[in-house]
C-alpha positions as CSV (number, residue, x, y, z in Angstrom):
1,M,-25.1,1.0,-59.9
2,R,-22.8,-1.8,-58.9
3,Q,-19.7,0.4,-59.7
4,Q,-21.1,3.1,-57.5
5,S,-21.5,0.7,-54.6
6,I,-17.9,-0.6,-55.1
7,G,-16.7,3.0,-55.0
8,V,-18.5,3.8,-51.8
9,I,-17.0,0.7,-50.2
10,V,-13.5,1.6,-51.3
11,V,-13.8,5.1,-49.9
12,L,-15.1,3.7,-46.6
13,M,-12.2,1.3,-46.4
14,L,-9.6,4.0,-47.2
15,A,-11.2,6.3,-44.6
16,T,-11.1,3.5,-42.0
17,A,-7.4,2.9,-42.8
18,G,-6.6,6.6,-42.4
19,I,-5.6,7.1,-46.0
20,V,-8.3,9.5,-46.9
21,A,-7.5,12.9,-45.4
22,P,-10.0,14.3,-43.0
23,P,-11.8,17.5,-44.0
24,S,-9.6,19.6,-41.6
25,L,-6.4,18.7,-43.5
26,A,-8.2,19.4,-46.8
27,A,-9.0,22.8,-45.4
28,G,-5.3,23.5,-44.6
29,E,-5.6,23.3,-40.8
30,P,-2.5,22.1,-38.8
31,A,-2.2,18.4,-38.1
32,A,-1.4,18.8,-34.4
33,R,-3.8,20.5,-32.0
34,H,-2.7,21.4,-28.4
35,D,-4.5,22.4,-25.3
36,T,-3.7,25.8,-23.8
37,A,-3.6,26.9,-20.2
38,P,-3.6,30.4,-18.7
39,V,-0.8,31.8,-16.6
40,V,-2.5,32.4,-13.2
41,R,-1.5,33.1,-9.7
42,G,-1.6,30.3,-7.2
43,N,0.3,28.1,-4.8
44,V,2.8,25.3,-5.6
45,E,4.8,23.0,-3.4
46,D,7.4,20.3,-3.9
47,V,6.6,17.3,-1.7
48,V,7.6,13.7,-1.1
49,T,4.6,11.5,-0.9
50,A,4.3,8.3,1.1
51,L,1.8,6.0,2.8
52,G,1.6,5.7,6.5
53,S,-0.5,4.5,9.4
54,L,-1.5,6.1,12.7
55,Q,-0.5,4.7,16.1
56,P,-0.9,6.2,19.6
57,S,2.2,8.1,20.7
58,Q,2.0,6.5,24.1
59,Y,0.4,3.2,25.1
60,V,1.0,0.4,27.6
61,D,0.0,-3.3,27.5
62,V,-1.4,-4.1,30.9
63,G,-0.5,-7.6,32.1
64,V,-0.9,-9.8,35.2
65,Q,2.0,-10.6,37.5
66,V,0.4,-13.5,39.3
67,S,-1.4,-16.6,38.0
68,G,-5.0,-17.4,38.6
69,Q,-8.5,-17.0,37.3
70,L,-9.5,-13.5,36.0
71,Q,-12.3,-12.8,38.4
72,A,-13.5,-9.5,37.1
73,I,-12.8,-6.9,34.3
74,H,-14.1,-3.5,35.2
75,V,-13.5,-1.7,31.9
76,A,-14.6,-2.1,28.3
77,I,-13.0,-1.1,25.0
78,G,-13.3,2.7,24.5
79,D,-13.5,3.5,28.2
80,R,-11.3,6.3,29.5
81,V,-9.4,5.4,32.6
82,M,-7.3,7.4,35.1
83,Q,-3.9,6.4,36.4
84,G,-4.3,4.0,39.3
85,Q,-7.9,3.1,38.5
86,L,-8.8,-0.5,39.2
87,V,-9.3,-2.3,35.8
88,A,-9.3,-6.0,36.7
89,E,-9.1,-8.6,39.5
90,I,-7.5,-12.0,39.8
91,E,-9.0,-14.6,42.2
92,P,-7.2,-13.8,45.5
93,T,-8.1,-16.8,47.7
94,L,-4.8,-18.6,47.3
95,Y,-2.7,-15.5,47.9
96,Q,-4.8,-14.4,50.9
97,A,-4.2,-17.8,52.4
98,R,-0.5,-17.5,52.0
99,V,-0.5,-14.1,53.7
100,T,-2.5,-15.5,56.5
101,A,-0.1,-18.4,57.0
102,D,2.9,-16.1,56.9
103,R,1.5,-13.8,59.5
104,A,0.7,-16.8,61.8
105,A,4.2,-18.2,61.4
106,L,5.6,-14.7,62.1
107,E,3.5,-14.5,65.3
108,N,4.7,-17.9,66.4
109,L,8.4,-17.0,65.9
110,E,8.0,-13.7,67.7
111,A,6.4,-15.6,70.6
112,Q,9.3,-18.0,70.7
113,L,11.7,-15.1,70.6
114,R,10.0,-13.4,73.6
115,L,10.2,-16.8,75.5
116,K,13.9,-17.1,74.8
117,T,14.5,-13.5,75.7
118,A,12.8,-14.0,79.0
119,G,14.8,-17.2,79.7
120,R,18.0,-15.3,78.9
121,H,17.4,-12.9,81.9
122,L,17.2,-16.0,84.2
123,L,20.4,-17.5,82.7
124,D,22.2,-14.2,83.2
125,R,21.3,-14.1,86.9
126,Q,22.3,-17.7,87.4
127,L,25.7,-17.1,85.8
128,E,26.3,-14.1,88.0
129,R,25.6,-16.2,91.1
130,Q,27.9,-18.9,89.9
131,K,30.7,-16.3,89.4
132,E,30.2,-15.0,93.0
133,M,30.2,-18.5,94.5
134,L,33.0,-20.0,92.6
135,P,35.9,-18.2,94.4
136,A,34.5,-19.2,97.8
137,R,34.2,-22.8,96.6
138,A,30.5,-22.6,97.2
139,T,29.8,-24.1,93.8
140,S,31.6,-26.5,91.5
141,Q,33.4,-25.7,88.3
142,E,31.0,-28.0,86.5
143,A,28.0,-25.9,87.6
144,Y,29.7,-22.7,86.5
145,D,30.5,-24.2,83.1
146,A,27.0,-25.4,82.7
147,A,25.7,-21.9,83.4
148,V,28.0,-20.4,80.8
149,T,27.0,-23.0,78.2
150,A,23.3,-22.4,78.9
151,L,23.7,-18.7,78.3
152,E,25.6,-19.2,75.1
153,Q,23.0,-21.7,73.8
154,N,20.2,-19.3,74.6
155,S,22.0,-16.5,72.7
156,A,22.4,-18.8,69.6
157,E,18.7,-19.8,69.8
158,V,17.7,-16.1,70.0
159,S,19.9,-15.3,66.9
160,A,18.3,-18.2,65.0
161,L,14.8,-17.0,65.8
162,E,15.6,-13.5,64.8
163,A,16.9,-14.8,61.4
164,Q,13.7,-16.9,60.9
165,I,11.6,-13.8,61.8
166,R,13.5,-11.8,59.1
167,Q,12.9,-14.6,56.6
168,T,9.3,-14.9,57.4
169,R,8.8,-11.2,57.2
170,A,10.4,-11.2,53.7
171,N,8.0,-14.1,52.7
172,L,5.1,-12.1,54.1
173,G,6.1,-9.0,52.1
174,A,6.3,-11.1,48.9
175,D,3.0,-12.8,49.5
176,E,1.4,-9.4,50.4
177,A,2.7,-8.0,47.1
178,S,1.3,-11.0,45.2
179,L,-2.0,-10.4,46.9
180,Q,-1.9,-6.8,45.8
181,Y,-1.1,-7.9,42.3
182,T,-4.5,-9.6,42.1
183,L,-5.8,-6.1,41.9
184,I,-4.8,-4.7,38.5
185,H,-4.6,-0.9,38.2
186,A,-4.1,1.3,35.2
187,P,-0.4,2.4,35.0
188,M,-1.3,5.5,33.0
189,A,-4.3,7.6,32.0
190,G,-5.8,6.9,28.6
191,T,-8.4,5.0,26.6
192,V,-8.8,1.2,26.6
193,V,-8.2,0.3,23.0
194,S,-8.1,-3.5,23.2
195,L,-9.1,-6.4,25.5
196,T,-7.2,-9.7,25.0
197,A,-8.6,-11.7,28.0
198,R,-12.0,-12.6,29.2
199,Q,-13.6,-12.8,32.6
200,G,-13.2,-16.3,34.0
201,Q,-10.1,-17.1,31.9
202,T,-7.3,-18.7,33.8
203,L,-4.0,-16.9,33.3
204,N,-0.5,-18.4,33.8
205,A,2.1,-15.8,34.7
206,T,4.9,-18.3,35.5
207,Q,7.1,-17.6,32.5
208,T,5.6,-14.5,30.9
209,A,3.1,-11.8,32.0
210,P,-0.1,-12.4,30.1
211,V,-1.5,-9.2,28.6
212,I,-5.2,-8.6,29.3
213,L,-5.7,-5.1,27.8
214,R,-4.0,-2.1,26.2
215,I,-4.4,1.5,27.4
216,A,-3.3,4.3,24.9
217,N,-3.1,8.0,25.1
218,L,-5.1,9.1,22.0
219,D,-4.6,12.8,22.5
220,T,-1.4,12.6,20.4
221,M,-1.0,10.2,17.5
222,T,2.2,9.2,15.8
223,V,2.3,8.8,12.0
224,W,4.5,5.9,10.9
225,T,5.4,6.6,7.3
226,Q,7.3,4.2,5.0
227,V,9.5,6.3,2.7
228,S,11.5,4.7,-0.2
229,E,15.3,4.9,0.0
230,A,15.3,7.2,-3.1
231,D,13.3,9.8,-1.2
232,I,15.0,9.6,2.2
233,P,17.9,12.0,1.2
234,K,15.2,14.7,0.6
235,L,13.9,14.5,4.2
236,T,15.3,16.3,7.2
237,E,14.2,16.2,10.8
238,G,12.1,19.3,11.6
239,M,10.6,19.7,8.1
240,D,6.9,20.3,7.7
241,A,4.6,17.3,7.0
242,Y,0.9,16.8,6.6
243,F,-1.5,14.0,5.8
244,T,-5.0,13.1,4.9
245,T,-7.1,10.0,5.7
246,L,-9.4,7.9,3.6
247,G,-12.4,9.0,5.6
248,R,-11.6,12.7,5.5
249,P,-9.6,13.4,2.3
250,N,-10.4,17.2,2.4
251,R,-9.0,17.7,5.9
252,R,-5.3,18.1,6.6
253,W,-3.4,17.2,9.8
254,S,0.0,18.9,10.1
255,G,3.1,18.0,12.1
256,T,6.9,18.1,12.1
257,L,9.2,15.3,11.1
258,R,10.5,14.0,14.4
259,Q,12.6,11.0,13.5
260,I,13.8,8.7,10.7
261,L,14.5,5.2,12.0
262,P,17.8,3.9,10.8
263,T,16.7,0.3,10.4
264,P,14.9,-0.3,7.1
265,E,12.1,-2.7,6.1
266,I,12.5,-4.6,2.9
267,V,9.1,-5.3,1.2
268,N,9.2,-7.1,-2.2
269,N,12.9,-6.1,-2.6
270,V,12.0,-2.4,-2.0
271,V,13.9,-0.8,0.8
272,L,11.7,1.4,3.0
273,Y,12.5,3.6,6.0
274,N,10.1,4.6,8.7
275,A,9.7,8.4,9.2
276,L,7.8,9.5,12.3
277,F,6.0,12.7,13.2
278,D,3.3,13.5,15.8
279,V,0.0,15.2,15.4
280,D,-2.5,16.6,17.9
281,N,-5.7,14.5,18.3
282,R,-7.5,16.0,21.2
283,D,-10.7,16.0,19.2
284,K,-10.3,12.2,18.8
285,A,-10.9,12.4,15.1
286,L,-8.0,10.0,14.5
287,L,-8.0,6.3,15.5
288,P,-5.3,3.7,15.7
289,S,-4.3,1.9,12.5
290,M,-5.9,4.5,10.2
291,S,-4.2,4.8,6.8
292,A,-2.7,8.1,5.9
293,Q,-1.5,9.7,2.7
294,V,1.5,11.7,3.8
295,F,3.2,14.7,2.2
296,F,6.6,15.9,3.4
297,R,7.0,19.5,2.2
298,I,10.4,20.2,0.6
299,R,9.7,23.7,-0.7
300,Q,6.6,25.8,-1.4
301,A,5.7,29.1,-3.0
302,Q,2.4,31.0,-2.4
303,D,0.6,33.6,-4.6
304,V,3.0,33.2,-7.5
305,L,2.6,32.8,-11.3
306,V,2.0,29.1,-12.1
307,V,1.6,27.0,-15.2
308,P,1.1,23.3,-15.8
309,A,4.4,21.5,-15.5
310,A,3.7,19.7,-18.8
311,A,4.0,23.1,-20.6
312,L,7.7,23.4,-19.7
313,R,10.4,22.5,-22.2
314,I,14.0,21.9,-21.7
315,S,16.4,22.3,-24.6
316,D,18.6,19.4,-25.6
317,G,20.4,21.3,-28.4
318,P,22.2,24.6,-28.2
319,G,21.6,26.2,-24.8
320,A,20.9,22.8,-23.2
321,G,19.1,23.2,-20.0
322,D,17.2,26.4,-20.9
323,V,13.6,26.2,-20.0
324,T,11.0,27.7,-22.4
325,L,7.3,28.1,-22.8
326,E,5.3,28.4,-26.0
327,V,3.0,31.4,-25.6
328,V,0.0,32.1,-27.7
329,Q,-0.1,35.8,-28.6
330,P,-3.4,37.7,-29.1
331,D,-3.1,37.4,-32.8
332,G,-2.9,33.6,-32.6
333,K,0.9,33.3,-33.3
334,R,3.0,31.1,-31.1
335,V,6.3,32.3,-29.7
336,L,8.9,30.6,-27.4
337,R,9.8,32.5,-24.2
338,H,12.7,31.7,-22.0
339,V,11.5,31.5,-18.4
340,E,12.9,31.2,-14.9
341,V,11.3,28.3,-13.0
342,G,11.0,28.3,-9.2
343,V,9.3,25.6,-7.1
344,S,7.8,22.8,-9.2
345,N,6.3,19.4,-9.0
346,R,4.9,16.9,-11.5
347,V,1.7,19.0,-11.9
348,T,2.4,22.7,-11.5
349,A,5.5,24.9,-11.8
350,E,6.2,28.4,-10.5
351,I,7.3,30.9,-13.2
352,K,9.5,33.7,-11.8
353,S,10.0,35.6,-15.0
354,G,9.2,35.4,-18.8
355,V,5.4,35.5,-18.8
356,A,2.6,37.7,-17.5
357,P,-0.6,36.8,-15.8
358,G,-3.4,36.0,-18.3
359,E,-1.2,34.8,-21.1
360,R,-1.9,31.4,-22.5
361,V,0.7,28.7,-23.0
362,I,0.7,25.6,-25.0
363,V,0.3,22.3,-23.1
364,P,1.4,19.6,-25.6
365,D,0.9,15.9,-25.3
366,A,3.9,14.0,-23.8
367,G,6.4,13.1,-26.5
368,T,5.1,15.5,-29.1
369,S,7.7,17.5,-31.0
370,V,7.4,21.3,-31.0
371,P,6.7,22.9,-34.4
372,G,8.6,26.1,-35.2
373,D,11.2,27.7,-37.3
374,S,14.2,26.8,-35.1
375,A,16.2,23.7,-35.7
376,T,16.4,23.1,-32.0
377,T,14.6,20.0,-30.8
378,F,12.9,19.9,-27.4
379,R,11.6,17.2,-25.2
380,F,8.8,17.8,-22.7
381,K,9.5,17.0,-19.1
382,W,9.3,18.7,-15.7
383,P,12.6,20.2,-14.6
384,R,14.8,19.1,-11.8
385,L,15.4,22.2,-9.7
């Protein structure tokens, strides 16, 4: 009884260590078993994938050009505004006072100018009389010279007043503009996407123009995609692109590659270039800063024969570079077929010739050698086309 127990334990240990052959080997079945896949018709495309984010194609940061307290904000985030619409107001009392003072100063100078102009007429007549009396010795040379000097002095005073009037009018125009700047209007039509100031806040526009809100046109969005330097040579402006979002993975938005920015960004020693394309968003399904899984389509083939890319084999021996598939015949035998491959990616490959629809091909595990009578050794990988 004890010997039987020891024997059972030994058998169990050997089975655990893999020394005892499984029943399938004892029955003469092959050691390696592979999955098969049918040759079917389908679509395949070769793409460059990248991650991106969505930004409005057009937006403007609305700032203030004068300092003061933000008296009122007439919009909220999400509101649609028209170009020229009043969106905020700065406390106008100080600027209104400046305009009033400039207008009063201008009126004073204009009154002085009228007075000087009226006095000039008198001085002109006096000088004429002096000219008439001087030849007849009816007046003195001194009186004549005094009349000339008075007229010249009046002309200089008129010129000075005219210059002061021009200066005051310029100051009035600047102060009126500042007063108008207290009323902040939308420079473009769009949607308010952010508010960075609050009603009652004091804003200082002495050195920079404080931004109070952002208006964006959400009808067209721009996808900013970061593409690695290894994939940039595969991209060309005008090529098709599409993307999906996290919230709607089953919906595709399509566009055309518009621009590849020449200045890279280096993130963790990885060189990335920004590739941009626009997409229609009139249904407002896309929002700023959404993440996008982007696909740049290099090539595509539709309604063609396709097989899993893992089933392709490229010869390393004689006839290096030849692509073959191992086909399972109706009688169960396996044969190698030379095939012509079209568009392929890491998952699927187009087969232009060499197999027929409905045939089944072997899909081996990665790194598994191919059994067969030929001495040629194959390695499994997807071809570079």
